[in-house]
C-alpha positions as CSV (number, residue, x, y, z in Angstrom):
1,M,-35.4,-14.8,28.4
2,E,-32.7,-14.0,25.8
3,R,-32.7,-10.6,24.2
4,Q,-33.5,-11.8,20.7
5,Q,-36.2,-13.8,22.1
6,L,-37.8,-10.8,23.6
7,I,-37.5,-9.0,20.3
8,D,-39.0,-11.9,18.3
9,G,-41.8,-12.2,20.6
10,Y,-42.6,-8.6,20.6
11,L,-42.4,-8.3,16.7
12,G,-44.6,-11.5,16.6
13,G,-47.2,-10.0,18.8
14,N,-46.6,-12.8,21.5
15,A,-44.9,-10.9,24.1
16,G,-46.6,-10.4,27.5
17,K,-46.7,-7.1,29.4
18,D,-43.6,-7.7,31.4
19,D,-41.7,-8.8,28.4
20,V,-42.5,-5.5,26.7
21,A,-41.5,-3.6,29.7
22,R,-38.1,-5.5,29.8
23,L,-37.5,-4.9,26.2
24,D,-38.3,-1.2,26.6
25,A,-35.7,-0.8,29.3
26,L,-33.1,-2.8,27.3
27,I,-33.3,-0.6,24.4
28,R,-33.1,2.5,26.5
29,E,-29.9,1.3,28.3
30,D,-28.2,-1.0,25.8
31,P,-27.0,0.2,22.2
32,H,-26.6,-3.5,21.2
33,A,-30.2,-4.1,22.0
34,R,-31.3,-1.2,19.9
35,R,-29.2,-2.4,17.0
36,E,-30.7,-5.9,17.2
37,L,-34.3,-4.4,17.4
38,L,-33.5,-2.2,14.3
39,N,-32.3,-5.2,12.4
40,S,-35.0,-7.4,13.2
41,A,-37.8,-4.8,12.6
42,A,-36.0,-3.9,9.2
43,L,-36.0,-7.7,8.3
44,E,-39.7,-8.1,9.0
45,T,-40.5,-5.1,7.0
46,H,-38.6,-6.5,4.1
47,L,-40.6,-9.8,4.4
48,R,-43.8,-7.9,4.2
49,Q,-42.4,-6.1,1.0
50,V,-42.0,-9.4,-0.6
51,L,-45.4,-10.5,0.5
52,A,-46.9,-7.3,-0.8
53,Q,-46.1,-8.3,-4.4
54,A,-48.6,-11.2,-4.1
55,E,-51.0,-9.9,-1.6
56,P,-52.4,-6.4,-2.3
57,E,-53.8,-6.2,1.3
58,A,-50.3,-6.3,2.8
59,R,-49.0,-3.2,0.9
60,S,-49.4,-1.0,3.9
61,W,-45.9,0.5,5.1
62,Q,-47.2,1.7,8.4
63,I,-45.7,0.2,11.5
64,P,-48.0,-2.8,12.7
65,P,-50.2,-1.6,15.6
66,R,-48.8,-4.6,17.5
67,W,-45.3,-3.1,17.3
68,R,-46.3,-0.1,19.0
69,R,-48.2,-1.3,22.1
70,G,-46.4,-1.0,25.3
71,L,-43.3,0.8,23.9
72,S,-42.1,4.3,24.7
73,W,-42.3,6.8,22.0
74,A,-38.5,6.6,21.5
75,A,-38.6,2.8,20.9
76,A,-41.5,3.3,18.4
77,L,-39.3,5.8,16.6
78,L,-36.6,3.4,16.3
79,L,-39.0,0.9,14.5
80,L,-40.4,3.6,12.3
81,L,-36.9,4.4,11.2
82,A,-36.0,0.7,10.6
83,A,-39.1,0.2,8.5
84,I,-38.3,3.5,6.3
85,A,-34.5,2.4,6.1
86,A,-35.4,-1.3,5.2
87,F,-37.8,-0.2,2.4
88,W,-35.4,2.3,0.7
89,Q,-32.4,0.1,1.2
90,R,-34.0,-3.0,-0.3
91,Q,-35.4,-1.1,-3.2
92,A,-31.8,-0.4,-4.4
93,Y,-29.5,-3.0,-2.8
94,P,-26.1,-2.3,-4.6
95,A,-24.7,-5.0,-7.1
96,P,-21.2,-6.2,-6.8
97,Q,-18.6,-3.6,-7.9
98,A,-14.9,-4.1,-8.6
99,T,-11.9,-1.8,-9.4
100,G,-8.4,-2.4,-10.2
101,Q,-6.7,-5.0,-12.5
102,Y,-8.9,-8.2,-12.5
103,A,-10.7,-10.6,-15.0
104,V,-14.2,-12.1,-14.9
105,V,-13.4,-15.8,-15.6
106,G,-15.4,-17.0,-18.6
107,G,-16.2,-13.3,-19.6
108,G,-19.4,-11.5,-19.1
109,T,-20.3,-8.8,-16.5
110,L,-19.5,-9.0,-12.8
111,D,-22.3,-10.5,-10.8
112,R,-23.1,-13.2,-8.2
113,G,-21.9,-16.7,-9.2
114,K,-19.1,-15.3,-11.3
115,E,-15.4,-15.9,-10.7
116,V,-12.9,-13.0,-10.4
117,A,-9.2,-13.4,-10.9
118,T,-6.1,-11.4,-10.6
119,G,-2.8,-12.1,-12.4
120,P,0.9,-11.9,-11.0
121,G,1.5,-8.4,-9.5
122,Q,-2.1,-7.3,-10.1
123,A,-4.4,-6.2,-7.4
124,A,-8.1,-5.4,-7.3
125,T,-11.0,-4.5,-4.8
126,L,-14.3,-6.0,-4.8
127,T,-17.3,-4.2,-3.1
128,L,-20.1,-6.3,-1.9
129,G,-23.3,-4.8,-0.4
130,G,-21.7,-1.4,0.1
131,Y,-20.4,-2.7,3.6
132,C,-17.7,-5.4,2.5
133,Q,-14.5,-4.5,0.8
134,V,-12.4,-7.3,-0.5
135,Q,-8.9,-6.6,-1.7
136,L,-7.6,-9.3,-4.0
137,A,-3.7,-9.7,-4.1
138,G,-2.1,-10.9,-7.1
139,D,-2.6,-14.5,-8.4
140,T,-6.0,-14.7,-6.5
141,R,-9.2,-16.4,-7.6
142,L,-12.6,-16.3,-5.9
143,A,-16.2,-16.6,-6.7
144,I,-18.9,-14.2,-5.6
145,S,-21.5,-15.8,-3.5
146,G,-24.0,-15.0,-0.8
147,G,-26.8,-12.4,-1.1
148,A,-28.3,-9.2,0.3
149,R,-27.0,-8.5,3.9
150,D,-25.4,-12.0,3.9
151,E,-22.5,-11.5,1.5
152,A,-19.8,-14.1,0.8
153,V,-17.0,-15.1,-1.4
154,V,-15.4,-18.5,-2.2
155,L,-11.7,-18.2,-2.1
156,K,-10.1,-20.7,-4.5
157,Q,-6.5,-19.4,-4.4
158,G,-4.4,-16.7,-3.2
159,Q,-5.1,-13.9,-0.7
160,V,-7.7,-11.4,0.2
161,N,-7.7,-8.6,2.7
162,C,-11.3,-7.9,4.0
163,R,-12.9,-4.9,5.7
164,V,-16.5,-5.3,6.9
165,D,-18.5,-2.4,8.3
166,H,-20.2,-3.4,11.6
167,G,-24.0,-3.7,12.1
168,I,-25.1,-3.8,8.4
169,G,-24.9,-7.5,7.5
170,A,-22.8,-10.7,7.6
171,F,-19.8,-11.7,5.6
172,T,-18.1,-15.0,5.0
173,V,-15.0,-16.1,3.3
174,R,-15.4,-19.7,2.2
175,T,-12.6,-22.2,1.4
176,E,-12.2,-25.9,1.1
177,L,-10.3,-25.8,4.4
178,G,-12.8,-23.8,6.4
179,D,-15.1,-20.7,6.5
180,V,-14.3,-17.4,8.0
181,H,-17.5,-15.6,9.5
182,V,-17.6,-12.0,10.6
183,T,-20.0,-9.2,11.3
184,G,-17.6,-6.3,11.3
185,T,-13.9,-6.5,11.4
186,E,-10.7,-6.2,9.2
187,F,-8.8,-9.4,8.4
188,R,-6.8,-11.3,5.8
189,V,-7.5,-14.8,4.5
190,T,-4.7,-16.7,2.5
191,I,-4.7,-20.1,0.8
192,Q,-1.1,-21.2,0.8
193,D,-0.4,-23.7,-1.7
194,P,2.5,-26.2,-1.6
195,P,5.4,-25.1,-3.9
196,E,6.1,-27.1,-7.1
197,I,9.5,-27.3,-5.9
198,P,9.5,-27.3,-2.1
199,H,13.2,-27.7,-1.6
200,E,14.2,-24.8,-3.9
201,P,15.1,-21.6,-2.1
202,S,13.5,-19.5,-4.8
203,S,10.0,-20.8,-4.2
204,L,7.8,-18.1,-2.5
205,L,6.1,-18.9,0.7
206,I,4.6,-16.8,3.3
207,E,6.3,-18.9,5.9
208,E,9.8,-20.1,5.2
209,E,9.1,-23.9,5.3
210,A,8.3,-26.7,2.8
211,M,4.7,-27.6,2.5
212,T,3.1,-30.6,0.9
213,T,-0.7,-29.7,1.6
214,R,-2.6,-26.5,1.4
215,K,-2.8,-24.2,4.3
216,L,-5.4,-21.6,5.4
217,L,-4.0,-18.6,7.1
218,V,-6.4,-16.0,8.7
219,S,-4.9,-12.9,10.3
220,V,-7.0,-10.4,12.0
221,V,-6.3,-6.7,12.3
222,T,-9.4,-5.5,14.1
223,G,-12.3,-7.2,15.7
224,A,-12.5,-10.9,15.6
225,V,-13.7,-13.8,13.2
226,L,-14.7,-17.4,13.7
227,I,-13.3,-20.1,11.5
228,T,-15.3,-23.1,11.1
229,G,-14.9,-26.6,9.3
230,P,-15.6,-30.2,9.6
231,W,-12.7,-30.3,12.1
232,G,-14.7,-27.9,14.5
233,Q,-14.2,-24.2,15.0
234,T,-11.8,-21.7,16.4
235,P,-11.9,-18.0,17.0
236,V,-9.1,-15.5,15.9
237,E,-8.7,-12.2,17.8
238,A,-7.1,-8.9,16.7
239,G,-3.5,-9.3,16.3
240,E,-3.6,-13.2,15.9
241,T,-2.9,-15.3,12.9
242,K,-4.0,-18.9,12.9
243,I,-3.3,-21.6,10.6
244,V,-5.6,-24.5,9.6
245,N,-3.6,-27.4,8.2
246,D,-5.0,-30.9,7.7
247,G,-7.8,-30.3,10.2
248,T,-5.5,-28.8,12.8
249,V,-5.2,-25.4,14.0
250,A,-2.1,-23.5,15.2
251,V,-1.3,-20.0,16.3
252,L,1.2,-18.6,14.0
253,A,1.9,-15.4,15.7
254,E,0.3,-13.2,18.5
255,A,1.1,-9.6,19.2
256,P,3.1,-9.4,22.4
257,A,2.4,-6.7,25.0
258,M,4.6,-3.7,24.0
259,P,6.8,-2.2,26.7
260,A,5.9,1.0,28.4
261,P,7.7,4.2,27.4
262,A,10.9,4.8,29.4
263,A,12.8,8.0,29.9
264,G,16.0,8.6,28.2
265,P,17.3,9.5,24.7
266,T,16.1,7.5,21.7
267,G,18.7,5.6,19.9
268,V,20.3,2.1,19.5
269,D,23.5,0.9,21.0
270,D,26.0,-1.6,19.5
271,A,24.1,-4.6,20.7
272,G,21.0,-3.5,18.8
273,T,19.0,-2.3,21.8
274,V,16.7,0.7,21.7
275,K,17.5,3.1,24.5
276,E,13.9,4.2,24.7
277,A,11.1,1.7,24.9
278,A,8.5,1.9,22.2
279,K,5.0,3.1,23.2
280,P,2.2,0.5,23.3
281,K,0.8,-0.1,19.9
282,D,-3.1,-0.4,19.5
283,A,-3.8,-3.1,17.2
284,T,-7.4,-2.0,16.8
285,K,-6.3,1.1,14.8
286,R,-5.1,1.1,11.2
287,W,-1.3,1.9,11.3
288,D,-1.6,3.3,7.5
289,A,-4.8,5.2,7.9
290,E,-3.5,8.3,6.0
291,P,-4.2,11.7,7.4
292,P,-5.1,14.3,4.7
293,V,-2.2,16.2,3.2
294,K,-3.2,19.7,2.1
295,P,-1.9,20.8,-1.3
296,R,1.5,22.5,-0.6
297,F,1.5,24.5,-3.9
298,E,-0.4,24.5,-7.2
299,I,0.5,22.0,-9.9
300,K,1.7,24.0,-13.2
301,E,3.1,23.3,-16.4
302,R,6.8,23.6,-16.8
303,D,8.0,27.1,-15.9
304,W,9.9,29.1,-18.6
305,P,11.4,32.3,-17.0
306,A,10.7,35.3,-19.2
307,Q,13.8,37.5,-18.5
308,Y,17.4,37.2,-18.5
309,G,18.7,36.1,-15.1
310,E,15.2,34.9,-13.8
311,A,15.2,31.5,-12.3
312,S,12.9,28.9,-10.9
313,V,13.3,25.5,-9.1
314,C,12.1,22.6,-11.2
315,L,9.3,20.3,-10.0
316,W,11.5,17.3,-10.7
317,K,15.0,16.5,-11.5
318,D,16.1,17.7,-15.0
319,D,12.7,19.4,-15.5
320,A,10.9,16.0,-16.1
321,L,7.2,16.1,-16.1
322,A,7.0,13.3,-13.5
323,V,9.0,10.7,-11.8
324,L,8.9,6.9,-11.5
325,S,10.7,4.6,-9.1
326,F,11.1,0.8,-9.1
327,T,11.7,-1.2,-5.9
328,I,12.3,-4.9,-5.0
329,D,11.3,-6.3,-1.5
330,D,12.5,-9.1,0.6
331,N,16.1,-9.3,-0.8
332,C,15.6,-11.8,-3.6
333,F,19.2,-11.8,-4.2
334,S,19.2,-14.7,-6.6
335,D,17.2,-12.3,-9.1
336,T,19.9,-9.6,-8.9
337,P,21.9,-10.5,-12.1
338,W,18.9,-10.3,-14.1
339,W,17.9,-7.0,-12.6
340,L,21.3,-5.5,-13.1
341,E,21.1,-6.7,-16.9
342,M,17.7,-4.9,-17.2
343,G,19.2,-1.8,-15.6
344,K,22.1,-1.7,-17.9
345,K,20.0,-2.5,-21.0
346,Y,17.4,0.3,-20.3
347,D,19.6,2.7,-18.4
348,L,17.6,2.3,-15.2
349,R,18.2,2.0,-11.6
350,F,16.3,0.1,-8.9
351,T,16.0,0.3,-4.9
352,W,16.3,-2.9,-3.1
353,F,14.5,-3.0,0.4
354,V,16.3,-5.7,2.2
355,I,15.6,-7.6,5.4
356,T,18.9,-7.0,7.3
357,R,19.2,-9.7,10.0
358,R,18.7,-12.4,7.4
359,I,21.9,-11.1,5.7
360,T,23.9,-10.7,8.9
361,K,22.9,-14.1,10.2
362,G,23.8,-15.8,6.9
363,E,20.2,-17.3,6.4
364,N,20.1,-18.6,3.1
365,P,22.6,-16.4,1.4
366,G,21.4,-17.4,-2.2
367,T,18.2,-15.6,-1.4
368,S,19.0,-13.1,1.3
369,G,22.4,-12.2,-0.2
370,T,25.6,-11.2,1.5
371,W,26.9,-7.8,2.6
372,E,29.6,-8.2,-0.1
373,G,27.0,-8.8,-2.6
374,W,24.9,-6.0,-1.6
375,R,27.9,-3.4,-1.7
376,K,28.4,-4.5,-5.3
377,I,24.8,-3.8,-6.1
378,K,25.4,-0.2,-4.7
379,A,28.6,0.2,-6.6
380,A,26.5,-0.6,-9.9
381,G,24.6,2.4,-9.2
382,H,21.5,1.0,-7.5
383,D,20.3,1.4,-3.9
384,V,20.0,-0.6,-0.8
385,Q,17.5,0.5,1.8
386,S,15.6,-0.9,4.7
387,H,12.8,-3.4,4.9
388,T,13.3,-3.7,8.6
389,A,15.5,-6.0,10.6
390,L,13.2,-9.3,11.0
391,H,10.2,-8.4,8.7
392,G,7.9,-8.2,11.7
393,H,8.8,-11.8,12.9
394,I,7.9,-11.4,16.5
395,E,8.7,-15.1,17.3
396,D,12.3,-14.4,16.6
397,P,14.3,-14.4,19.7
398,E,15.9,-11.1,18.4
399,W,12.7,-9.2,18.2
400,K,12.7,-6.2,20.5
401,G,9.8,-4.2,19.3
402,I,9.1,-2.1,16.4
403,E,11.4,0.8,17.1
404,A,14.3,-1.8,17.3
405,E,13.1,-3.2,13.9
406,Y,13.5,0.3,12.2
407,A,16.6,1.3,14.1
408,N,18.6,-2.0,13.9
409,S,18.0,-2.4,10.1
410,K,19.4,1.1,9.5
411,K,22.4,0.5,11.6
412,D,22.9,-3.0,9.9
413,I,23.0,-1.3,6.5
414,E,25.2,1.6,7.4
415,D,27.7,-0.4,9.4
416,N,28.1,-2.9,6.7
417,M,28.1,-0.6,3.7
418,P,30.6,2.2,4.9
419,G,29.7,5.6,3.5
420,H,26.2,4.6,2.4
421,K,23.0,6.4,3.9
422,C,20.0,4.3,4.8
423,L,17.3,7.0,4.6
424,V,14.1,5.3,3.5
425,L,12.0,2.3,4.8
426,G,9.7,-0.2,3.2
427,Y,7.1,-1.2,5.7
428,F,6.7,-4.9,6.1
429,G,3.4,-6.8,5.4
430,G,2.0,-10.0,6.8
431,G,-0.1,-10.7,10.0
432,N,1.9,-8.3,12.2
433,S,1.9,-5.4,9.8
434,Y,-0.3,-3.5,12.2
435,L,2.8,-3.0,14.4
436,N,4.3,-0.6,11.9
437,D,4.2,2.9,13.1
438,P,5.1,5.9,10.7
439,A,5.6,8.2,13.8
440,I,8.4,6.0,15.0
441,A,9.7,5.3,11.5
442,A,10.2,9.2,11.2
443,K,12.8,9.2,13.8
444,Y,15.1,7.2,11.7
445,Y,14.0,7.8,8.1
446,I,13.0,10.7,5.8
447,G,10.6,8.6,3.9
448,A,8.8,5.2,4.1
449,R,6.9,3.3,1.5
450,S,3.5,1.8,2.0
451,S,1.1,0.9,-0.6
452,G,-1.7,2.7,-2.6
453,L,-2.3,4.5,-5.9
454,L,-0.3,7.3,-7.6
455,N,1.2,10.0,-5.5
456,K,0.2,13.7,-6.2
457,A,3.3,15.8,-6.5
458,N,1.9,18.4,-4.0
459,Q,0.4,16.1,-1.5
460,I,3.0,13.4,-1.0
461,N,2.9,11.9,2.5
462,Y,6.6,10.9,2.8
463,M,6.0,8.7,5.5
464,L,3.2,6.6,3.7
465,I,4.5,6.7,0.1
466,H,2.0,4.9,-2.4
467,T,3.3,2.2,-4.2
468,T,1.6,-0.4,-6.6
469,G,2.6,-3.8,-7.5
470,G,3.0,-5.4,-11.1
471,I,6.3,-5.0,-12.6
472,S,5.3,-6.8,-15.6
473,D,2.0,-5.1,-16.1
474,F,1.8,-1.8,-14.5
475,P,-0.4,0.3,-16.7
476,I,1.0,2.7,-19.2
477,G,-2.1,4.0,-20.9
478,D,-3.8,0.7,-20.7
479,G,-5.0,0.8,-17.1
480,Q,-8.6,0.7,-16.1
481,H,-8.2,3.7,-13.7
482,A,-6.5,6.9,-14.0
483,S,-5.1,6.6,-10.3
484,Q,-3.2,3.6,-11.3
485,D,-1.8,4.4,-14.8
486,L,1.6,6.0,-15.5
487,K,0.0,7.9,-18.4
488,S,-1.9,9.9,-15.7
489,L,1.3,11.6,-14.6
490,I,2.2,13.0,-18.0
491,E,-1.4,13.6,-19.4
492,K,-3.1,16.5,-17.6
493,G,-6.5,15.6,-16.1
494,K,-6.6,12.0,-17.3
495,G,-9.5,10.2,-15.7
496,P,-12.2,11.2,-13.1
497,M,-10.5,10.0,-10.0
498,G,-8.3,13.1,-9.6
499,D,-5.6,14.8,-11.3
500,Y,-2.3,13.1,-10.9
501,Y,-0.5,15.1,-13.4
502,R,3.2,15.4,-12.9
503,G,3.1,13.2,-9.8
504,W,5.1,10.1,-8.7
505,M,4.5,6.4,-9.5
506,S,6.4,3.8,-7.5
507,V,6.2,0.2,-8.7
508,N,7.2,-2.7,-6.5
509,S,8.3,-6.1,-7.2
510,H,9.3,-9.4,-5.4
511,F,10.7,-12.7,-6.6
512,V,10.7,-13.0,-10.4
513,G,12.4,-16.5,-10.8
514,A,15.4,-15.5,-12.8
515,D,17.6,-18.2,-11.1
516,F,15.6,-21.0,-12.7
517,K,18.8,-22.6,-14.2
518,S,20.0,-23.7,-10.7
519,I,16.9,-26.1,-10.4
520,S,18.2,-29.5,-10.7
521,D,15.2,-31.3,-11.8
522,P,14.8,-30.9,-15.7
523,A,11.1,-31.0,-15.8
524,K,10.8,-28.4,-13.1
525,R,13.5,-26.5,-14.5
526,E,11.6,-26.3,-17.9
527,I,8.4,-25.2,-16.1
528,F,10.2,-22.4,-14.3
529,A,12.0,-21.3,-17.5
530,K,8.8,-21.0,-19.5
531,K,7.3,-18.8,-16.5
532,F,10.3,-16.6,-16.3
533,G,10.4,-16.2,-20.0
534,E,6.8,-15.0,-20.1
535,L,7.3,-12.7,-17.2
536,S,10.7,-11.4,-18.5
537,A,9.2,-10.5,-21.9
538,A,6.3,-8.6,-20.2
539,V,8.8,-6.6,-18.0
540,E,11.1,-5.7,-20.9
541,K,8.0,-4.5,-22.8
542,R,7.3,-2.0,-20.0
543,L,10.8,-1.1,-19.4
544,A,11.4,-0.1,-23.0
545,A,8.3,2.1,-22.9
546,V,9.7,3.8,-19.7
547,Q,13.1,4.3,-21.3
548,K,11.5,6.0,-24.3
549,M,9.6,8.4,-21.9
550,V,12.9,9.1,-20.1
551,Q,14.8,9.9,-23.4
552,E,11.8,12.2,-24.4
553,G,12.2,14.2,-21.1
554,Q,9.0,13.2,-19.8
555,L,10.0,11.0,-16.9
556,W,12.7,11.0,-14.4
557,V,13.4,7.4,-13.0
558,G,14.8,8.1,-9.6
559,L,15.8,5.9,-6.6
560,V,13.1,6.3,-3.7
561,R,15.7,7.9,-1.6
562,E,16.5,10.5,-4.2
563,V,12.8,11.3,-4.8
564,C,12.2,11.8,-1.0
565,L,15.3,14.0,-0.8
566,Y,14.2,16.1,-3.9
567,G,10.8,16.4,-3.0
568,Q,11.2,17.5,0.5
569,E,14.0,20.1,-0.3
570,R,12.0,21.4,-3.3
571,D,8.8,21.8,-1.0
572,S,10.6,24.3,1.3
573,A,13.2,25.8,-1.2
574,Q,13.9,29.5,-1.4
575,L,15.8,30.8,-4.5
576,K,17.1,34.2,-4.9
577,V,19.1,35.7,-7.8
578,T,21.7,38.1,-6.2
579,E,23.4,39.3,-9.5
580,K,22.6,39.7,-13.2
581,A,25.4,40.8,-15.4
582,A,26.5,40.3,-18.8
583,G,28.0,36.9,-19.0
584,K,27.5,36.3,-15.2
585,I,24.5,35.2,-13.0
586,V,24.7,34.4,-9.3
587,F,22.0,33.0,-7.2
588,T,21.5,31.3,-3.7
589,L,19.4,28.3,-2.9
590,T,18.3,27.3,0.7
591,D,15.7,24.9,2.0
592,G,15.4,25.8,5.7
593,K,16.5,22.3,6.8
594,D,19.0,21.9,9.6
595,D,19.6,18.3,8.5
596,P,22.9,17.2,6.7
597,R,21.0,14.4,5.2
598,F,19.3,16.5,2.6
599,D,22.1,16.9,0.3
600,F,20.6,16.0,-3.1
601,P,20.8,18.6,-5.8
602,L,17.7,20.4,-7.0
603,T,17.4,21.4,-10.8
604,V,17.2,25.2,-11.1
605,K,16.2,26.6,-14.5
606,V,17.8,30.0,-15.4
607,R,17.0,32.1,-18.4
608,L,20.3,33.1,-20.4
609,D,21.0,35.3,-23.3
610,P,21.1,33.7,-26.7
611,S,24.9,34.5,-26.8
612,W,25.6,31.8,-24.4
613,K,26.7,28.8,-26.4
614,T,28.0,26.9,-23.3
615,V,27.6,27.4,-19.6
616,K,30.0,26.9,-16.6
617,A,28.5,26.6,-13.1
618,T,30.1,26.5,-9.8
619,Q,28.8,26.3,-6.3
620,N,30.8,27.5,-3.2
621,A,33.7,27.8,-5.9
622,K,33.4,24.0,-6.7
623,P,32.1,22.8,-10.3
624,I,28.5,21.5,-10.5
625,D,26.6,20.1,-13.5
626,A,24.7,22.3,-15.8
627,K,23.4,21.9,-19.3
628,L,21.8,24.3,-21.8
629,V,18.2,23.8,-23.3
630,A,16.4,25.7,-25.8
631,R,12.9,26.4,-26.3
632,D,11.2,28.9,-28.9
633,G,14.4,30.5,-29.7
634,A,15.2,31.2,-25.9
635,V,18.2,29.7,-24.2
636,Y,18.1,28.2,-20.5
637,A,20.5,26.5,-18.2
638,L,19.5,23.5,-16.0
639,V,21.8,23.7,-13.0
640,Q,22.1,21.1,-10.3
641,A,22.4,22.9,-7.1
642,V,22.5,21.5,-3.6
643,P,20.5,23.6,-1.0
644,D,22.4,25.5,1.7
645,R,25.8,24.5,0.2
646,G,26.9,28.0,-0.8
647,E,26.5,30.5,-3.7
648,V,26.0,29.4,-7.3
649,T,27.8,31.2,-10.2
650,L,27.0,30.9,-13.9
651,T,29.3,32.2,-16.5
652,N,29.1,32.3,-20.3
653,G,31.5,29.6,-21.3
654,S,31.7,31.2,-24.7
655,N,33.7,34.2,-23.4
């Protein structure tokens, strides 16, 4: 007899003595049997609760006598716990909840039967039943369906990342192409629409191929799911991505067995081969599960030294209250003229995270760019950093493991951009994102960008830097949550989700469609021109607000590389004033790092005498930048000094 039949028979009072004994042995030995018994008992208790509303004689909440006969005291206790838990859980089953940037289609409150939508670059998280978390990517639309312990959403467009706690209830993502059923796992479901212009290189596709019909992509991080539809059914295991297209199922990518670790030094040779093999990667563990970072220091207001010659290291460059950075992923080279125009217009700089092998192999240079083109981007004051070599495409013949992904991309950039330092990484997303490994990345980079909310200045995890999307609508005082709003960085104690005052916001973008003029079809070109016009206007509104905040001294807009350098140097900086004389102040600045990569200047604030009308600064006898600032009649110097580069001397330029 099947285990569930034994349970049903027992709860229904139809089990014989031998069946009861078998069930008692099962629940003693098998945790899965205990779980099934608890769930079934809880369900029956709930049914009795419903009946009790109409039948007064059914309002007893004691365990039915027939449940207790023949079972050990431990099994009876399980049933008692199930009855109690079911009663209280059913009394207050949580309603759907959502956070982030979203809209309820048609207005009204969030509830079952309602549709939820996100716009381009937005993100939201939907929580169902307390055990299902559904993260909506940008341009996603779904309807809330299902019910208690049997939650469901109907995905109409876009992408959702789902996490379901095991053993509480069922969850289904329904689509017109098939349904995805789970009971406890972490997975992604994407509806991939055919592009309006399939042949145009600027069309955004998850896979680089033209499409004429919708596709369903399902990627599993942990556990397993079952996809069903009129065409049949197919399981998807952890590490797999499967595509459903016109009733056919194909495996897009399956994680290969990672090589065992080998002895020898870590590094990469001229052929792009990592000398030390990567350790096996466990696909069942979240690569981006962030360990807690204890506050390294107390967040304070700007410091203003009280006495002549006293000095302190500023929290951020130029004594800004907070810092903001802008990044662009996946090369998107055709958009670079527009980004350069925006940078010049609003005096801003941007970081491009590029997929290097696409450049080296000459794949679609209009989108991937050329090394000559990226050198020009760098020469214009912007930055080019790593988005890995192959963006996690393990099916590529050049794939040699995650360590090679990180090492080869760094080598590609530094070999093709002489004198340029590749110090930071942008982790790749997609079905193989679980292969990312911060510990391996730390061998090659001083920082790596992940995803998340704002970064608290004293708790930054530099190998999992939080970044949000939405270049056209990142919140500036108009966000629903303090943890996503730029204003939280400059307004102390804004919102209940934590104090992000004086922290770091990183905003990421992808393709914006600035190359619409290259589209040959007039009708399509007009459509893309309109879309880009709307997006561009929204972006410029945000950039103008940022420029004003920079001009007011509230923000430093830094390259990601610069922010990582500044923050890590500051976190370990030691400042000592060694001489205070009339017209002369001398100090030393160290950071305790035996690493030549850390060569970015920190801003040191020094109290001067009001007689100083100008200031001259040198470090190791070489001129460095310094400027005067005044506050409440006092005069200070903001000095740009690099740690461990020698003694810094300030002299009164008025003498």
